[in-house]
C-alpha positions as CSV (number, residue, x, y, z in Angstrom):
1,M,-12.8,-3.8,29.6
2,K,-13.1,-1.6,26.3
3,T,-12.1,-3.3,23.0
4,V,-10.5,-2.6,19.4
5,A,-9.8,-4.5,16.5
6,F,-8.1,-4.2,13.5
7,H,-7.9,-5.1,10.2
8,T,-4.7,-4.5,8.1
9,L,-3.9,-4.4,4.3
10,G,-0.8,-4.1,2.5
11,C,2.7,-4.2,3.2
12,K,4.7,-4.5,6.2
13,V,5.0,-0.8,6.9
14,N,1.2,-0.9,7.4
15,Q,1.5,-4.0,9.7
16,Y,4.0,-2.3,11.5
17,D,1.4,0.7,11.9
18,S,-1.1,-1.5,13.1
19,Q,0.5,-3.5,15.7
20,S,2.3,0.1,17.1
21,L,-1.2,1.4,17.4
22,A,-2.5,-1.7,18.8
23,G,0.1,-0.8,21.7
24,M,-1.0,2.9,22.0
25,F,-4.7,0.9,22.4
26,L,-3.2,-1.4,24.8
27,D,-1.3,0.7,27.5
28,R,-5.1,2.7,27.8
29,G,-6.1,-0.1,28.8
30,Y,-8.3,-1.9,25.6
31,Q,-8.5,-5.7,24.7
32,V,-7.9,-6.3,21.0
33,V,-10.0,-8.8,20.0
34,P,-10.5,-10.4,16.2
35,F,-12.0,-8.3,13.8
36,E,-14.9,-10.5,13.4
37,D,-15.5,-9.9,16.8
38,P,-18.5,-7.3,17.9
39,A,-15.8,-4.5,19.5
40,D,-16.2,-1.0,20.7
41,V,-13.4,0.3,18.5
42,Y,-12.5,-1.1,14.8
43,V,-9.5,0.2,13.2
44,V,-9.4,-0.4,8.9
45,N,-5.5,-0.2,8.0
46,T,-6.1,0.6,4.4
47,C,-4.2,0.4,1.0
48,T,-3.9,1.5,-1.9
49,V,-1.2,-0.1,-4.0
50,T,-4.0,-1.2,-6.6
51,N,-8.0,-1.1,-7.2
52,I,-8.2,-4.5,-5.4
53,G,-6.6,-3.0,-2.1
54,D,-9.2,0.0,-2.7
55,R,-11.9,-2.7,-3.0
56,K,-11.0,-4.8,-0.3
57,S,-10.7,-1.8,2.3
58,R,-13.8,-1.0,1.5
59,Q,-15.6,-4.2,2.0
60,M,-13.7,-4.3,5.8
61,I,-14.7,-0.7,6.5
62,R,-18.5,-2.1,5.8
63,R,-18.2,-5.4,7.5
64,A,-16.6,-3.4,10.7
65,V,-19.7,-0.8,10.5
66,R,-22.4,-4.2,10.1
67,T,-20.5,-6.3,12.8
68,N,-21.1,-3.6,15.3
69,P,-23.1,-0.4,14.0
70,D,-22.7,0.8,17.4
71,G,-19.3,0.7,17.7
72,I,-16.3,3.7,16.3
73,V,-15.1,3.0,12.9
74,V,-11.5,4.4,13.0
75,V,-10.2,3.9,9.0
76,T,-6.0,5.0,9.0
77,G,-3.9,4.1,6.1
78,C,-2.7,4.6,2.7
79,Y,-6.7,4.7,1.0
80,A,-7.7,6.9,3.8
81,Q,-4.6,9.5,2.7
82,V,-5.4,9.7,-0.9
83,A,-9.6,9.1,-1.1
84,C,-10.7,11.3,1.8
85,E,-13.3,11.9,0.7
86,E,-14.7,8.8,-0.8
87,V,-13.8,6.9,2.9
88,S,-16.1,9.4,4.9
89,A,-19.1,8.8,2.6
90,I,-19.5,5.1,3.6
91,E,-21.9,5.3,6.1
92,G,-20.8,4.6,9.3
93,V,-16.9,5.9,9.3
94,D,-16.8,8.0,13.0
95,L,-12.7,9.2,11.7
96,V,-10.2,9.1,9.0
97,V,-7.1,10.0,9.7
98,G,-4.1,9.3,6.9
99,T,-0.5,8.1,6.9
100,A,0.6,10.9,9.8
101,G,-0.6,12.6,13.0
102,R,-1.5,9.1,14.3
103,E,0.1,9.6,17.5
104,R,-2.8,10.7,19.3
105,L,-5.2,8.5,17.6
106,V,-6.5,6.9,21.5
107,D,-7.8,10.3,22.5
108,M,-9.2,10.8,18.8
109,V,-11.0,7.9,19.4
110,E,-12.1,9.1,23.1
111,D,-12.9,12.6,22.1
112,L,-15.7,10.8,19.2
113,A,-16.8,8.4,22.2
114,A,-18.2,11.5,24.5
115,E,-19.7,13.4,21.2
116,R,-20.4,11.1,18.0
117,G,-20.2,12.7,14.8
118,L,-17.9,11.7,11.3
119,R,-14.5,13.5,12.2
120,T,-11.2,13.6,9.1
121,M,-8.0,14.2,10.0
122,V,-6.4,13.6,7.0
123,G,-4.1,17.1,6.7
124,N,-1.6,17.5,3.2
125,I,0.9,14.7,3.4
126,E,3.5,17.4,1.7
127,E,3.5,19.4,4.6
128,V,4.5,17.2,7.0
129,N,8.6,17.0,7.8
130,H,8.6,15.1,10.9
131,F,9.2,11.3,11.3
132,E,5.8,10.2,13.8
133,E,6.7,8.7,16.7
134,I,4.8,5.5,17.0
135,P,6.1,2.8,19.7
136,A,7.3,0.0,17.8
137,S,5.7,-3.3,18.5
138,G,6.2,-6.9,18.3
139,Q,5.0,-9.8,16.4
140,G,4.3,-12.8,18.1
141,R,7.2,-13.7,21.4
142,T,10.2,-13.5,19.0
143,R,10.3,-11.2,16.2
144,A,9.7,-7.4,16.1
145,Y,9.5,-4.5,13.2
146,I,11.2,-0.9,14.1
147,K,10.1,1.3,11.0
148,V,13.4,3.6,10.9
149,Q,11.8,5.7,7.1
150,E,8.6,7.2,5.4
151,G,8.6,8.7,2.7
152,C,9.2,8.4,-1.1
153,R,10.3,11.2,-3.3
154,D,11.2,8.3,-6.3
155,F,7.3,8.5,-8.4
156,C,7.6,6.0,-10.4
157,T,4.8,6.0,-13.1
158,Y,2.7,3.6,-12.3
159,C,2.9,4.3,-8.0
160,I,0.2,6.0,-6.2
161,V,2.5,5.4,-2.6
162,P,5.0,9.1,-2.9
163,Y,1.2,10.6,-2.8
164,A,0.2,8.9,0.2
165,R,3.3,9.0,2.1
166,G,5.0,12.3,1.5
167,P,8.5,13.4,1.8
168,L,11.2,11.3,3.3
169,R,11.2,11.6,6.6
170,S,14.2,9.1,8.9
171,R,13.9,8.4,12.4
172,P,17.1,9.4,14.4
173,A,19.2,6.8,15.2
174,A,19.6,7.2,18.6
175,G,15.9,6.8,19.1
176,V,15.8,3.9,16.7
177,I,18.9,1.7,19.0
178,E,17.2,2.2,22.1
179,Q,14.2,0.7,20.4
180,A,16.0,-1.7,19.4
181,R,17.5,-2.7,22.8
182,R,14.3,-2.1,24.9
183,L,12.3,-4.9,22.6
184,I,16.1,-7.3,22.9
185,D,15.4,-6.7,26.9
186,T,11.6,-7.6,26.1
187,G,12.4,-10.9,25.1
188,F,12.5,-10.5,21.3
189,R,15.7,-12.3,19.4
190,E,14.8,-10.9,15.2
191,L,14.6,-7.4,14.3
192,I,13.6,-5.8,11.1
193,L,13.8,-3.1,9.8
194,T,11.2,-1.4,7.1
195,G,9.5,1.8,6.2
196,T,8.6,2.7,2.8
197,H,12.0,3.8,1.3
198,L,14.2,1.7,3.3
199,G,17.7,2.2,1.2
200,V,17.5,5.9,1.5
201,Y,17.2,6.0,5.0
202,G,19.1,9.3,6.3
203,R,19.4,10.7,2.8
204,D,16.7,13.4,4.3
205,C,19.1,14.3,7.5
206,P,22.7,12.9,6.4
207,A,23.7,13.4,10.1
208,E,22.3,10.5,11.0
209,G,24.2,8.4,8.6
210,T,22.9,5.5,6.0
211,L,21.5,3.1,6.4
212,A,24.9,1.2,6.4
213,D,25.4,2.4,9.4
214,L,22.0,2.5,11.0
215,V,22.2,-1.1,10.5
216,A,25.9,-1.8,11.4
217,G,25.3,0.5,15.0
218,L,22.5,-2.2,15.7
219,A,24.4,-5.4,14.6
220,V,26.0,-5.3,18.2
221,I,22.9,-4.9,20.3
222,P,23.6,-7.7,22.8
223,G,21.6,-9.9,23.1
224,L,20.3,-9.8,19.8
225,V,20.3,-13.0,17.2
226,R,19.2,-11.7,14.0
227,L,18.9,-8.1,12.0
228,R,16.7,-8.4,8.9
229,L,16.3,-5.6,6.1
230,S,12.5,-5.5,4.4
231,S,12.5,-4.2,0.7
232,V,15.6,-2.2,-0.5
233,E,15.7,-0.8,-3.8
234,P,18.3,-1.7,-6.4
235,A,19.6,2.1,-6.5
236,D,19.9,2.2,-2.8
237,I,22.4,-0.9,-2.2
238,E,25.5,0.8,-1.5
239,P,28.7,-1.4,-1.6
240,E,28.6,-0.4,2.0
241,L,25.7,-1.8,2.6
242,I,26.4,-5.0,1.3
243,E,29.6,-5.3,2.6
244,V,27.6,-5.0,6.4
245,L,25.8,-8.1,5.8
246,S,29.5,-10.0,4.7
247,N,30.6,-8.7,8.3
248,Y,28.3,-9.3,10.6
249,D,27.0,-13.0,11.4
250,T,23.5,-11.2,13.0
251,V,22.2,-9.7,9.8
252,C,20.5,-12.5,8.0
253,P,21.9,-12.6,5.2
254,H,18.4,-12.3,2.7
255,L,17.6,-8.9,0.3
256,H,14.5,-8.3,-0.9
257,I,15.4,-6.2,-4.3
258,P,12.5,-5.2,-6.2
259,L,12.7,-5.8,-10.1
260,Q,9.2,-5.0,-11.2
261,S,10.6,-6.2,-15.1
262,G,12.7,-7.5,-16.3
263,S,12.5,-5.5,-20.1
264,D,14.0,-2.8,-20.0
265,T,12.0,-0.6,-22.7
266,V,9.4,-1.3,-19.5
267,L,11.7,0.0,-16.9
268,E,11.7,3.1,-18.8
269,R,8.3,3.9,-19.6
270,M,8.2,2.3,-15.8
271,G,10.4,5.5,-14.4
272,R,13.1,3.1,-12.9
273,R,16.3,4.4,-12.1
274,Y,18.5,1.3,-13.5
275,D,18.4,-1.5,-16.2
276,T,18.6,-4.9,-15.8
277,A,22.3,-5.6,-17.1
278,G,22.8,-3.2,-14.0
279,F,20.5,-5.2,-11.9
280,A,22.7,-8.2,-12.7
281,V,25.7,-6.9,-11.9
282,L,24.4,-5.8,-8.2
283,V,22.9,-9.4,-8.0
284,D,26.6,-11.4,-9.0
285,A,29.0,-8.5,-6.2
286,I,25.8,-9.4,-3.4
287,R,26.2,-13.4,-4.5
288,R,30.1,-13.0,-4.5
289,S,30.4,-10.8,-1.3
290,V,27.2,-13.0,1.2
291,P,27.8,-16.6,1.6
292,D,24.1,-18.3,1.2
293,V,22.3,-15.2,0.2
294,S,18.4,-15.2,-0.8
295,V,17.8,-12.7,-3.1
296,T,13.8,-12.6,-3.8
297,T,11.9,-9.6,-5.8
298,D,8.6,-8.0,-6.9
299,V,7.7,-8.6,-10.4
300,M,4.8,-6.9,-12.0
301,V,2.9,-8.1,-15.4
302,G,0.9,-6.1,-17.8
303,F,2.3,-2.7,-17.5
304,P,1.0,-0.7,-20.4
305,G,1.9,-0.8,-23.9
306,E,4.2,-4.0,-22.5
307,T,3.7,-6.4,-25.7
308,P,4.4,-9.9,-25.6
309,E,8.5,-9.9,-26.6
310,E,8.8,-8.1,-23.6
311,F,7.1,-10.0,-21.3
312,A,9.5,-13.2,-23.2
313,E,12.1,-10.3,-22.2
314,S,10.7,-10.2,-18.1
315,L,9.9,-14.1,-17.9
316,A,13.8,-15.1,-19.3
317,F,15.8,-12.4,-17.3
318,V,14.1,-13.6,-14.1
319,E,14.8,-17.2,-14.9
320,E,18.3,-16.5,-15.5
321,T,19.0,-14.1,-12.2
322,G,17.6,-17.2,-10.7
323,F,15.8,-15.4,-7.7
324,A,14.9,-17.5,-4.4
325,G,11.6,-16.2,-4.7
326,L,8.6,-13.3,-6.4
327,H,6.1,-11.8,-5.8
328,V,4.1,-11.4,-8.5
329,F,1.4,-8.3,-8.9
330,K,-0.9,-7.3,-11.8
331,Y,-0.3,-3.6,-12.9
332,S,-3.7,-1.3,-11.7
333,P,-4.0,1.8,-13.2
334,R,-4.1,4.3,-10.1
335,K,-5.5,7.8,-10.3
336,G,-3.2,10.2,-10.4
337,T,-0.4,8.5,-12.0
338,P,1.5,9.0,-15.3
339,A,0.9,5.1,-16.4
340,A,-3.0,5.5,-15.9
341,D,-3.2,8.1,-18.9
342,Y,-0.8,5.5,-21.3
343,P,-2.2,4.1,-24.5
344,D,-2.2,0.4,-24.5
345,Q,-3.4,-1.0,-21.3
346,I,-3.1,-4.7,-21.3
347,P,-6.5,-6.4,-20.8
348,G,-7.0,-8.0,-17.8
349,N,-7.6,-11.6,-19.3
350,E,-3.8,-11.5,-20.7
351,K,-2.5,-10.1,-17.6
352,E,-4.0,-12.8,-15.8
353,A,-2.1,-15.3,-18.1
354,R,0.6,-13.5,-17.9
355,S,0.5,-13.6,-13.9
356,R,0.0,-17.4,-13.6
357,K,3.4,-18.1,-16.4
358,M,5.5,-15.7,-13.2
359,I,4.4,-17.6,-10.5
360,A,5.1,-20.5,-11.8
361,L,8.6,-19.4,-12.7
362,G,8.7,-18.7,-9.0
363,K,7.8,-20.9,-7.9
364,R,9.5,-23.0,-9.8
365,L,12.8,-21.0,-8.9
366,R,12.0,-20.9,-5.3
367,T,11.8,-25.1,-5.3
368,A,15.3,-25.0,-6.9
369,F,17.0,-22.9,-4.4
370,A,15.2,-24.0,-1.7
371,S,16.3,-27.1,-2.8
372,R,20.6,-26.2,-2.5
373,Y,19.3,-27.8,1.3
374,I,18.3,-31.2,0.9
375,G,20.3,-33.1,3.0
376,E,22.2,-30.3,4.7
377,T,21.7,-29.2,8.4
378,V,19.6,-25.4,9.2
379,E,19.2,-23.3,11.8
380,I,15.6,-22.2,12.8
381,M,14.2,-19.4,14.8
382,A,11.0,-21.8,16.0
383,E,8.3,-19.9,15.9
384,E,4.7,-21.8,16.1
385,T,3.5,-24.9,15.4
386,V,1.5,-26.2,12.3
387,G,0.7,-29.7,14.3
388,E,2.0,-31.9,16.5
389,G,5.3,-32.0,17.2
390,L,5.9,-29.8,14.2
391,W,7.5,-27.1,14.8
392,T,8.5,-24.0,11.8
393,G,10.0,-20.9,11.7
394,Y,12.8,-19.2,9.1
395,T,16.8,-20.0,8.2
396,P,18.4,-16.6,8.5
397,N,18.3,-16.0,4.1
398,Y,14.4,-16.9,4.7
399,L,13.5,-20.6,3.7
400,R,10.2,-21.3,6.0
401,T,11.4,-24.9,7.2
402,V,8.9,-27.0,9.3
403,G,10.7,-29.9,11.2
404,S,9.7,-32.7,13.4
405,G,10.0,-33.0,17.2
406,R,9.3,-33.9,20.5
407,G,10.1,-30.6,22.5
408,E,9.0,-27.0,23.5
409,Y,11.0,-24.9,21.1
410,E,9.3,-21.8,21.1
411,G,11.8,-18.3,20.3
412,K,14.7,-21.1,20.2
413,I,17.1,-21.2,17.9
414,I,16.8,-25.0,16.9
415,K,18.7,-27.0,14.4
416,V,16.6,-29.5,11.2
417,A,17.9,-32.0,9.1
418,V,16.7,-30.8,5.5
419,K,15.2,-34.4,3.8
420,R,12.8,-33.1,1.3
421,V,11.1,-29.6,-0.1
422,E,7.5,-29.4,-0.4
423,Q,5.9,-26.3,-2.2
424,G,9.3,-24.4,-2.2
425,D,9.0,-25.4,2.1
426,L,12.0,-27.1,3.9
427,K,11.1,-30.3,6.1
428,G,12.8,-32.4,8.1
429,I,13.5,-33.4,11.4
430,I,14.5,-31.2,14.3
431,Y,17.9,-32.2,16.5
432,D,18.0,-31.9,20.5
């Protein structure tokens, strides 16, 4: 049996793409094996959001070549799209495919097996005008992603993603709902909607409706237990979307809303489409409308010209907002973006110091939010064991929970009596 191995860097969209590509190989008779094993084909799905993403992508490409010099090495994803020449120059790479045109990836690989030699299939992403239909795939036995949108046109001054992912393309709603039904019939009970710029779903084809319309249509599918949204930009959260979160029990009360900075002057230099006052009003409206909602966010530190005073403003706003969790990352200059040429680039050691402070704040906020549930009973979907008699899963508002019990719970909704919080996770006893 032919074998294929995957390594994925970066975001949920990349994770979805890799799972879907793996499904295509499985359908053609391949066995998916660990990336560390000798394989006939290696697929490295790359990230270019930061310099670290570029470096790790190159490292994993070279690791694949070393593990099996006779294997076919395929490189795809954002780094492959924006730096095709750099990727092609790595010895041992056989095929470079960007962020479009992957529907025929297995055919391309099998053509290479018959006649070896470097091939690049990276076109002008700006000319792509259709949604790339590759089948959805599941994660484990309980949760599956569905990508419903591709592309971004915001062009924030620091971000390379619009150049890597191209114009807005929305998946037809009928196809999304049909795929969701198939996944539910297969046994998946939780679906996660994802996209490069999820909140603008339908903007390129208004006849498909808005994200709120799509969520409302999915929420009533028989057999669906939970529906989650991945990251949604603050400027794209309309009252209709908040209403959908409030009205449907199947829609999880969790929103990940990227803030990026709690300083208005930094937000302006970033090219973001909101200020902190508007962000605070939005979060307040969500919390008033959606019981037990958790709001998590992304925060960048060390943006060019970020003064100590602006960083202090950001810390204060994050603390005042009381997020349930933070993803903190240091600014990384990306060639071709305006911010890469801004003056007053922050030294690496200062960015590291600011990152540590923001991460520490995030941990305190997560613990504070989770501690509200000590003494309460929460529901989780049991996903996997993390020790003898210990099952882990997430509450509807995305708090990781570990419960102890004696049964077999995988894929079941179970109740956990919360006794304590450890490192932001709820710990308790499963009610049989």
